[in-house]
N, C-alpha and C positions, 0 to 999 in steps of 0.2 A: 726872248726868254725862255730857257727850258721848261719842259712840262712840269717837272718836277717843283721848280720854284713856283710856278703858277699854282699848283695843288696846294703848297705850303701858304701862299698868301690868301687864297680864298678860304682855307681853314683858320687862318688868324683872323681875318675879317669876320668870320662868324663867332669867333669865342666870346664878345661882349654879349652876344645875345643867347648864349648857351644856357645861361640858367633859365631865361623863359622858354626855351625849347625843353627842358627838363620840367618844368612845371606843367607845360602842354601835354607832355607824354604822361605824366602823372595824372592830370585830369582825365585824359582818354581811357588809361588804364583801369583807374581807380574805379568808376561807375559808381553804384550807390552803396550806401553803408550797409553793414550786416545787421542783421535783428539783434536785439539785445540778448547777451547771453543769460541763461538761466544762473541765479545766484543765491538762491533761498537758503542753501547750505552753508553761505559765506556770511550769515548774519551773526552776531555775537548775542547769543540768548544772556540776555541780564534779567536780573531778580528784582522784585519791589521788596526793598529791606528798610525797617525801621531804621532812623538813624542811630538810636541808642544800642542797635544791634550790628551795626556795621563798625568793624575795625577801623574803616577809614576816618570815620568822625573823630575816634580818639588820636589816631596818628596825627592828623592834621592839627588838632588842639595841642598835642606835644611840639608839633614843628614850631607853632607859634610862640611856645614857651622856651623855647631854647636859648641858651645864653652861653654861646660857645667862646672860646678865647679869639680875639680879634688880633689880624695881622700888625696893627699900630700898637699892640701893647708890648713894650720891650721885655726882655729878660734881664733879670740880675746877673752878672757875670760872675758867675760860679758853676764850679764843676758839679755835674750831676752823675753818681754812678762812676766818679772817677775819669770822667771823660772830658777831654779838652772841648770846652764849651765855645772856643773861637772857631772850630771847624763844625759845630752843631747846630742846632735852631736857632735862629735869630730873633724870634718872637714869639708869643705864646701860642698863636694857631698853629706854628710849625712844630712848637713841643708836643702840643696837642696830639698831633698826628703821628709824631715819631713815638710818644707812649704808646698809642693805640695799635702801632705796628709792631711793637715790641723790641723797639731798637734804644730806648730811653727809659729812663723811670725817675720821678720825682714825686714823692709821697706827699708831702703838703700840697703840690699844685695838683694833683690828681684828687685829692680830699677837697680841695676849693672847688675845682669843677664839678664834682659830682653833687656837692652841696647846692651850688647854684642851679644845677640843673635836675634837683629831685621832683619838681612837679612835673617836668616834661618826662620823667623816667616813669614816674607814677601813671601818666596818663598812657603811655606806651603798653605798661603793664594792663591796664584796661583794655586798650586795643586787643591786646594778645589773648585775652579772655573772652572777646566778644567772639560769637558764634558764625559770624559771617564778614568778610572782606571784599567789598566790592568798590573801585575806585570809579572816578568820574568817566562819563562817556565823551569820548573824543570825536568831535563832529566836523571839525574843519581843517583845512590843510594847515591854516597859520595859527591854529591853537596853540597857546602856549603850555609846557607840561612840567609847570615848576614844582607841582608837589610830589612828583615821584623823586627827585633828587633829595628831599628832606630826610628820605630814610637812610642815606648813606650816614650823615652824622649821628643820627639816632643809634645808628650800630656802632658807631666808634665809640660812643659815650657807653654802651654796654660792653665793649672792650676794656674800657677802662674799668669798669666796675668788677669785670672778671679778672683782669691783672691785679686788682687790689686785693681781691679775694685769695688769690694764689700767693701773692706777696705775704699774706698774714698766714699762711699754710692752710687755708679753709679750701681745699681743693673740690669738695662735694659743690660749694657753691659756685666756684669757677668753672666746673664742667657743665652744672645747670645753666649758668650765663652762655656757654657755648652752645649747648642744645637751644638755649631760646633764642640764640641768632640764627641758627640753621632755620628753625621753623619760621622766625620772621623773614628772612629771605623766600622760604617754600611759599610763604602766604602773599607776599608782594608778587610772585611768579604767577601765582592764580587769581589776581585781582581782577581779571578781564579788562585789563589795560592795555595801553600800546606796546610795541617791542621795547622801548627805552625802559619803560617800567620793568619788563620782563629781566631786561640786561640787568638791572639793578638789583632786582630780586638774586640774581645768579651771584652778584658780587656781594652781597650781605650774606647768602647762603655759604659761599667761600669763606668769609671771615670766621664763621663759626667752626667749619671744618679745620682751618688752618690754626686757629686759637687752641682746639683741643688736641690736635697733632703735636703742636708746640709744648703742651703742658705734660704730655705724657712720660716724658724721661723723668721728671723729679715728682710726679703724683705720688700721693700716699692713699689712692683709692684700693680697697679690696677687690679681688678677683670679680664678685658678684656684682658689684657697681660698675665695673668696666664693662661686663656682660650686658647689663643693663642699659648703658648709655649705647652702646653697639646695636642693640634690639631696638631702641628709641629713634635712631638715625634711619634705620632701615623705613620708617614711615614718611620719610621726607625726602624722596628722590626728587631730581629736577622735574619740575612739574610739565608733562607732556601736553596735558590739557591747556594750561596755561599757555603754554608757546602757541598751541594750534588758536587759541583766541586772540593772541597777539597778532598772528598772522591775518586773521579775520579782520581785525581793526586795522590793519596796514592796507588791506585790500579796501575797506568801506572809505578810509581817507584817500587812497589813490584814486578811487571812481568820483569822490568828492571833488578831487582838483581838476578832473577829467570833465566834469558838469561845469565847473566853473570855467573852463577854457571856451565852453560851448556859449554859456551865456554872457561871455564877455567880464565875469567877475574877477577872472584871472587871465594875464597875459603870458606868452612863453617864456618872457622874461622873468617871470616868478620862479620857474624853474630852474632857468638856464643862469640867471643872476645879470644883474645891469650891466656888468663888465662883458658878458658873453655875447657874440652875434646873434641878433635874432633871427627868426625864420624870414621877418621882411626885408632882410638885408642881403638877399641871395647874391643881389649885384649891387655894388655901392652906387652905380647910375642910374639904378632903378629902382625908385621907393615903392612899395606895394603895400596898401593897408591890411593888418592882420585879418579882418573881415574876409577879404577878399581871396587873401592868400590860405586861409583855413579850410575852403573846400579844396583845394589841390594837395595840402600837405597833412591833413588830420583827418582820421577816421576814428571818430571817439568809440563807436562800438565795438571795432576791433582792437583797439587800445585796451578797452575793458576786458575782453576776451582774455587778453593775454594776461592782464592782472589776475583775473580769475583762474585761469589755469595755471598760474605759477603759484597761487597762494593754495590751490589744492594739491599739487606737487608737494609743497612744503609742509601743508599740514599731514600728508600722507607719510612724511617722512619723521616725524616728531616723536613717534613711538618705536622708530627702528636703529639698530645700531649703525654706528657711520659707514660700516663697509657695506652695508645692505641697503643704503640709501639711494635713492634713483636720484641721478644728476641731471643738472637743468640744462636747458638748451643753451648751447654756447653762443648762438647769435644774438642772445639778447644783451650780451656785453661787447660784442665785437661790432665795430663801425665800419660801414659798407656804404660809401654813396649810392652806388648803382642800385643795391638792395633795397635801400631806403627809400630811394626815388620811385623806383618802379613797384615797390610795394603799394604805393598809394596812400601810404601813411608814414611819411617822412618824420612828422614832428611826433606822432603817437610811438615810434619805434626809440626816438631819443629819449623820450619822456621814461620809457620803461627801462633803458639803458641807465638812466640816472637815480631813478627810484627803487629798482627792484634789487641791484646788487646789495644795497646796505642790510636787507633782511638776512641775506645767506649764510653769514657767519653765524647766526643764533643758533643755527643747528649744531655746529661744532661746539658752541657753549655751552649747550644741553649736555653732550658728551662728556666735556670736561667736567662739568658740575657733578654728573654721576660717577666718574672715575674718582674725583676728590672724595665723593662720600663713601665711594667703596673700600678706598685705601684707608679712609679714617677709621670705618668699622674693623677692618682688617686689622688695623695697628693696635684699636682697642683690644681686639681678642687674643693677639699675640703677646700684649702685656699681661692679660689675665691667665693666658697659658703658661708664660714664664714664671708668673708669681706662684701657680701650683705645682708645675712640673720642674721648676728650677732649669729650664733650657728652652730654647726655641723649638718649635716642630721641624720635622725634616721636609714636610709639605703643608700647603694650606688644608689638605683633605683632613688633617688631624685635628683641626679647629672644630669640625662639625660632629656631632650635634651639640655639644656642651658649650662651645663658645660663640657659635654662629649656627644659624639653621642651615645655611649653605654657603659657599664660597661665591662672594658677589661677583657678579659679570662686569667684564672689560666693556665699556660701552662704546668702544671704537670696532672690535672685531665680535662681540656677542659672546666671547669665549670666558672662562673664568679667569679672574685676576691673577697676575704671574708673581712668583715669588723667588728669590733667590736667597737661600740661606748663607751661603758662604760671602755674599755681598752685602748680606742684611738690608735687602731693600725688597718693597712691594712694588709691581711697576705694572704699567699698562703699555701697550704697543704704539700708543699714539697715532697720529694722523697717516703716517707714512704705512701702517699695518704691518710693520716688519718686527719680529721679536729679535731684539739685540741683546737678550741675555741681563737685562737690568743695566746697561751701560748709559749713564747720563746723571751721575750724582752731582751735587753742589761742589764736592770736592775734587771730582775729575774735572769739571768746567775751571775750577780756578786753577789746578795744575796744568791744564790746557792753556790758560791764558797767562801763566807765569812762564811756561816754555817759549811761547809766542814773543814775549817781551825780551826773555834772555836771548833767543836766538837773533834779534835785532839789535844786541849789545845794549839794552837799556836796563837800568838797575830797577828790581823790584822791590817797591816800599810797602809800608803798613798801608798807607792810601791805596795803592793799587790793589793789594789783598781786599781791603773793605770793598772797595768798587767792584771787583769782580764777584764778591759774595753777592753784593747788593742786586746787581745786573742778572744775576742767575735766574733762569725761568725754565723750569722742569718741561714746558712744552715745545721747547727750542731743543731739547736734546734727543738723542737716538731712541730712548725710552723715557717715558714720562715716570720717573723714580720718586718713591717716597721712603726716605731712608729710616731705619729702625735704629733710634738712639738710646736703647734700654736694654 
């Protein structure tokens, strides 16, 4: 037998024991755990608020009074707004959301839904008038966060009420409702809740912006009222302090999970899932209890330190433009068996990879919300300017100080928002931070899709047109463009 063959056979004979050797190496390298990191700055500062002064009380009461259309409630087969109902919503719940999104209209249906939810909307109004809004404290990893999701249907009811006002020509009431939606989203963002609630607030925030932009082309508000709404929107930027508190909440829940692993309240399968291989299954022929494995693969305080450092990095980024944000450690999301094993904290690093990336996108959502708000303010000011001057300005600088105090900033690069008078768009450079001159309108997206279909020899139909229009997302384009349609 050759020396090479002997070497291969020796290595193969050692392979079944390799996991145990890795564990032994990890134990030798690991030594003792780190001291606990200082984390007082990562505690959410909660207030003692009487229930009758806390908007949360009224919003939860409103949620209990909601009487939303059900998916099992069929629609009468009739055309609404002249549209083919066979291709539209198939039940009352679908119709409800189609109307809220502005894709359908059914006056009697809207009147019925608003009437049946009058009590819920009145309680919502009481909550909006309350001086404080602080949600329930999240204390455990497995705690359900059902109350945050109830804010979305309340927001959709407000959308119906705004659209009903616009349909009857009461644009003052419609814009007031849009501003109220923006304020509602802003309050949710700052409610000292978890990251999910912050993102729900961003979504509601966006409902109000989108509604106001959509109504601009046909509204009859005088310039003074348009300037008023532009000024009021400036008071409701995406809540940076609310996002910082959401990251603090995430840290507290992450550390609670780590403590649960130490105390055997949780097992690794709690985060990896029952279908994923657990750390006790490093070798199918060797069954090692979790308590024994823990010393070899889990360093609680080192894991806690990573969570704390990441939370601080994200909190430091919340007030920055996207360009200025400090990037995160790429090794937190990259798997490396050797690096994980020889860190002495194999499980801890795996937990960090699973729990930390979910929070990162919230920083960009904050930027999007601020661009959304900035674009809406500029469009309101442009409409006021055009009503008074009979034309659009050559530059956004002409809007200040009569229509805007100053040109709002693009939260992606920290520079003033862009404007292309020839293309009739207000725009942001977006995530790629490149100024493409306002390229990326809905019409351009649809035209590109049509060209692709025709190049492939496919017939372009009305359904294709509708689908291309509905799938349009300004954030997927070269620039995030907001069209001027007046």
